N, C-alpha and C positions, 0 to 999 in steps of 0.2 A: 504494500500500500504506500502510495506517495505521501511524504510528510505534509502536514497542514501548515500553511503560512498564514499567520493571523497577528493581530495586535495583542500585546501582552495585557494581562489584568493584574490586579493587586494580589490575587491568589497565586500568581506565578513567581512572586518575589523570591522565595527561598530557593526554588529550582534555578532561577536565573543567576542568583548570586553564587550558588554552588558551581554552576558551569563556568562563570567568569573566573572564580577563584582557581578552579582546577586547571583551566587552560592558561591563565595569565601568570600563575605563580612563578613559573620558570623563566618568564620573559621580563617581568617588571623589576624595577630597581630596588623596591623595598619589600619587606616581609609582611607588610600589613595586609590583612584580609579585608575584603569588602563585606560590610554588615549593614544593619538597619540604618545607621547614621549616614553611611555612604549612599544607600538607596534614596533616602530623603533628599540629601544634598544634590546628588547627581540627576535624579530623575523627576523630582517633584517640586523642589524649593526655588528653582531659578526664577529671578524676576522677569526673565524673558519668556517664561511659560514652561509647561511640562514637556518632558522628552516624549518623542514618538518611538515607542519600543515595539519592535517586531520580533516574533519568535517563530521558530520551526519546531513543530511537535510531531512525534511519531510514537505510537503505542503509549500515549499519556506521559511521554518523557520529552522535556525540552532539550533539543539537540542543537539548537542554533539561536543566536541573539544578534540583533542589529539595532543600534540606538541612533536616532537623529536628535542631536542635542541643540536646543534653540539658542540663537544669539541675535543681537541687534547691532548694527553698525551705523555710524553717522558719516555722511558724505555731503559736503556743502550745505550743512544744516538740516538735511533730510535724513530720516531714520529708515533703514532698510532691514527687513527680516532676512536671517540666514540660518543655516543649520550646519552643524558639524557631525558627520558620522563618526561614531566611536563605540567602544565596548562591543566590537563586532567579533563574534566567535562562532565556530562550528565544532561540535564534538569530533575528536580525532577519528572516531569510527564512522562518521557520517560525511566525511569530506569527499569531494569529487562528484557530488550530486547537484551542483549548481545552487546550493542552499544560500550561499552568500549573495549571489546575483538575485535570486528570487525574493529574499527578504529585503534587499535594498530597493528593488523596484516597487515592492509593496509599500514600503515606507514613503517613497517618493510620490506615489499616487495619493497617499493620505495627506501629505503636507501641502499639496497643490492648492487646497482651499485657503491656506494662509498666504498664498501668493509670495513665496520667498524669492529673493533676488538672486541668491547664489548659495552654493555649498562649498565648504572648505574642509580639508582633512590633513592629518599628519600620519600617513600610513608607514608601517615599518617595511623593511625590504622584502618581507614575505608577502605582504598584502597589496603592495603598490600596483602590481600588474593587474590585479583584480579590479582596482579602481579605474585604471587606464582602459581596460576592456569595456567599461561601461560609459566611456566617452569623456572621462575627466582629462584635465590638462595638467601635466607635470610642470611645476615651477622649479624643479631641481631641489637642491639643499638650501635650507634657510641659512643666511649669513649671521654669524654670532661674533660678538666682540669678547675676547678672552684676555684676562689679565692674570698672569702667573705671579703669585706672591712668594710661594715656597715651592719652587719647581721640583726639588729633590723629593719632597713628600708626595707630589703628584705622580712622578715617575715611579716611585717605589710602590704606590698604591695601585697602579695600573696592572700589576701582575698578580693582584689578589682578587677576591670576590667583588662583584659589581653591586652588591646589595647596599642600600643606604638607609639611614635613619634620620628623620626630621628632628631638628634640635629646638627645644624650647628657648625662646629669646628673652633677654632681660627686659624688664618692664619699661625701661627708658625708651625702647623702640616700639611700644604699643601703638597700634594703629588708631588714629584719631579720625573717625569717619567724617565728622562735621568739618574738620580742617581740609580733608581731601576733597570733599564736595565743594567747599569754598574755592580752593585752588583751581579745581576743574572748571567751575562756573566762570571764574575770572579769566580763564584762558580759552573759552569756547571761541571758535572761529568758523569761517565758511570755506575752509581749505578743501581741496579735492582728495585728500588722503582718506583711505578706508580705515576708520578708527573705531574702537569699541564704543558703544553707546552706554555711558555710565549713568543709567537711570537710577531713580530712587531705589535703594535697597541693594544696588550692585556691590558696593564695597563690603557690606555686611555679609552678603551671601558668598561672594567669591573668596573672601579671606577669613573673616571671623568664624564663619560656619563650616569651613573646610574640615572634613572628618579626619584627614591624615597628615596635614601639614600645619606648621606654625609660621606666621608671617609677622614682619615688622615693617616700620617705615623710617626713612631718613628724611628730615625736613631741612630745607635751606632757604634763607632769605638773603637777597643781595640787592640793595637799593630798593627799587620799587617792584622787583621781581621775586617770585616764590616758586619753588618746585619741590617735588618729593619723589623718592624712589621706594617702591614696595619690594621687599626682598624676603627670601627664605634661605635657611642654612641646613645643609646635610652633613652628617658625619659619614664618610665613606672610607672604610678601612682605617688607615692611620692618619687621615687628614680630613679637613673640613672644606666644603665648597659652598660659596654664596651665589645664589641666582637672583639677579634683579629682574623681577617678573613684570614690572610695569613702572612707567614714568608718568607723573602727573605734573602739569604746570607749564612754566615758560621754557621753551627750547633754548633761549639765549643763555641760560646759566647751566646747561647740561654738563659742560666741562667741569665747572666748579662743583656741581652736585656729585659727579662721579669721582672727582678728586677727594671729596669728603668721604664717599663710600669706600674708597681704597684705604683711607686712614682708619676708618672704623673696622674694616676687614682685618687690617693688621693687628689692631687691638684685640680682636676676637680670635686671633690665631687661625685665620682663614688661609688656605693654601692656594685657592683659585677662585676668581670672581668672573662671572659671565653674565651677559645680557644679549638679547637679540639686537642686531643692527636695526636702527629705526630711522627711516628717511625723513620723518617729520620733526626729529630732534637734531640738534647740531652735533654731529659725531665726527666731523671731518678732521678734528685735531686730537682725537683720542689716542692716536699713536704716541703723542707726547707724554701721555700718562702710562705708556707701556702696553696699551691694548694692541692685540693683533686680531685680524679678521680670519675666522675659520668658518667652514660650512658643515652643518650637521643637521639631521632630521629632515626627512622628505616633506614636501608640501604639494598638495594637489588641489585644484579648484574646478568647480562646475558651474558656469554661468547659466542661470535660468531666465533672468531678465537680460535681454540682448544688449541693453545699455551698458552692462558690465562685461561684455564679451572681451573687450580689449584691456580695460584698466585692471582687471583682476589678475592678469597674467604676469605682472611685473612687481617684484618686491619694492621697487621704487615708489609704487602707488599705495603701499600699505603702511600704516602706523603699526608696525609689527611688535607684538609683545608676547613673552612666554606665557602670560596668564591665559592665553587662548587655549592652552593645552592643560587638561585637568591634572596631569601627573606632576606639573610644576606650579 
């Protein structure tokens, strides 16, 4: 009997989480399992709406899952709906039966009523071809800015396990939502960059409610300008790594903000600091702070609104942040 492709219900929660944990545990960077808190945060609590979860079922067993995770982006003052496919798994014993394709196509039909403008995704090397076969466009590897602070620790740690642990941060770095909202509001503009829509509730959901990570913020004022960097820290083997996952505020003081971030990273005994290259912030002189550009993590896009057919396909048009990926 052919597997049934259908939308997931609340009664499927335990079976879905079980499948996700079994398939992803050997691939993910942390040892943290997905549970009830993850389910709420990822699938039901987003200010952008609930996820569209599609499952493949055979003999009353969930053998496949595909999630379309809702997002909103701001371009020239207009808000556009988008979705990010993620949490896509097929039970090892059920592969080779086009379940990934059938679940994805089912989900796409469901979201058409929302009139989304595009989809974007960060597939691993095993799943990227499946995306491309469905008409997606590969943007290649995302450019990152990397600052080595303790190179020996990083090199030594590369030969050990890849599992990481999110570190609880000092209270001095607590996220101040009202301050972030104020900075963001003061720096709203009508640029053509594709940037996350930071609607009410966004900062609380994305950072304070995250079930597996701890986040902090660095705040900088310089004259009439203000900016902030939201970051998270991992312990990976014998060293610590800092990811700056989002920049908020004035691009004119990005250099000074990241200089401050390096100073804080050194005090926290961080060995490596990274952030995605962002064309909407001034990063042309970061080499003077010791940053080098590297490419890592695939990105693919699927325009549904033909007005996005061209601009989606270049990183230069994105205000790209690591916060768009749930594992960071």
